[in-house]
C-alpha positions as CSV (number, residue, x, y, z in Angstrom):
1,M,-32.8,-132.6,-38.1
2,S,-33.8,-134.2,-34.8
3,H,-30.1,-134.9,-34.2
4,V,-29.4,-131.2,-34.4
5,V,-32.1,-130.4,-31.8
6,N,-31.0,-133.2,-29.6
7,R,-27.3,-132.1,-29.7
8,L,-28.3,-128.5,-29.0
9,L,-30.4,-129.4,-25.9
10,L,-27.7,-131.8,-24.7
11,G,-25.1,-129.1,-25.1
12,L,-27.2,-126.7,-23.0
13,G,-27.4,-129.4,-20.2
14,V,-30.9,-130.6,-20.9
15,N,-31.6,-134.4,-20.9
16,P,-34.4,-134.5,-23.5
17,A,-36.8,-137.5,-23.8
18,V,-36.5,-138.5,-27.4
19,Y,-39.2,-140.5,-29.2
20,E,-38.0,-141.6,-32.7
21,V,-40.6,-142.0,-35.4
22,E,-40.1,-144.2,-38.4
23,E,-40.4,-142.2,-41.6
24,N,-43.4,-144.3,-42.8
25,D,-45.2,-143.6,-39.5
26,E,-44.7,-139.8,-39.5
27,A,-48.1,-138.9,-41.0
28,A,-50.1,-141.0,-38.5
29,V,-48.0,-139.8,-35.5
30,A,-48.3,-136.1,-36.7
31,T,-52.1,-136.5,-36.9
32,Q,-52.2,-138.0,-33.3
33,L,-50.0,-135.2,-32.0
34,E,-52.0,-132.5,-33.6
35,A,-55.2,-133.9,-32.1
36,T,-53.6,-134.1,-28.7
37,V,-52.4,-130.5,-28.9
38,R,-55.8,-129.3,-30.1
39,R,-57.4,-131.0,-27.1
40,E,-55.2,-128.9,-24.9
41,G,-56.5,-125.7,-26.5
42,V,-53.5,-125.0,-28.7
43,E,-53.8,-124.6,-32.5
44,P,-50.7,-125.8,-34.2
45,Q,-49.3,-123.3,-36.7
46,G,-49.3,-125.1,-40.0
47,N,-48.7,-128.8,-40.3
48,L,-46.9,-130.4,-37.5
49,Q,-43.4,-131.3,-38.6
50,F,-40.6,-133.4,-37.2
51,P,-38.7,-132.8,-35.0
52,A,-41.7,-131.7,-32.9
53,V,-40.3,-130.2,-29.7
54,F,-42.3,-130.1,-26.5
55,I,-41.1,-128.0,-23.6
56,G,-42.9,-128.4,-20.3
57,G,-45.4,-130.7,-21.9
58,K,-46.5,-128.1,-24.4
59,L,-45.7,-128.0,-28.1
60,F,-42.9,-125.5,-28.6
61,G,-42.3,-125.9,-32.3
62,G,-39.7,-127.4,-34.6
63,L,-36.1,-126.9,-35.6
64,D,-36.7,-123.4,-36.9
65,R,-38.3,-122.2,-33.6
66,I,-35.7,-123.9,-31.4
67,M,-32.8,-122.4,-33.4
68,A,-34.4,-118.9,-33.5
69,T,-35.1,-118.9,-29.8
70,H,-31.6,-120.1,-29.0
71,I,-30.0,-117.5,-31.2
72,S,-32.1,-114.7,-29.6
73,G,-31.0,-115.9,-26.1
74,E,-34.6,-116.8,-25.0
75,L,-34.2,-120.6,-25.0
76,V,-32.3,-121.0,-21.8
77,P,-34.8,-119.0,-19.7
78,I,-37.7,-120.9,-21.2
79,L,-36.0,-124.2,-20.3
80,K,-35.3,-123.0,-16.8
81,Q,-38.9,-122.0,-16.3
82,A,-40.1,-125.4,-17.5
83,G,-37.8,-127.1,-15.1
84,A,-35.7,-128.7,-17.8
85,L,-32.5,-126.8,-16.9
86,W,-31.4,-126.0,-13.3
87,L,-28.3,-123.9,-13.8
């Protein structure tokens, strides 16, 4: 699924930083990311799943949230506001 998110962002003109996680390391990395997000005062909704998308340094969500936001037309303005998209 990370390939889908990556292709979508590339197609919009965003050059995302991608950090690939081995399947056997997912649980440990998810725990670390959840702790980092909580320190920033954000409570993850449910268990953190991959792909985990961060926009502007903040956890945005996973594939479902990216796709829903894109379909609703809200993704491009969010990316522009974060400085990830200039056009």
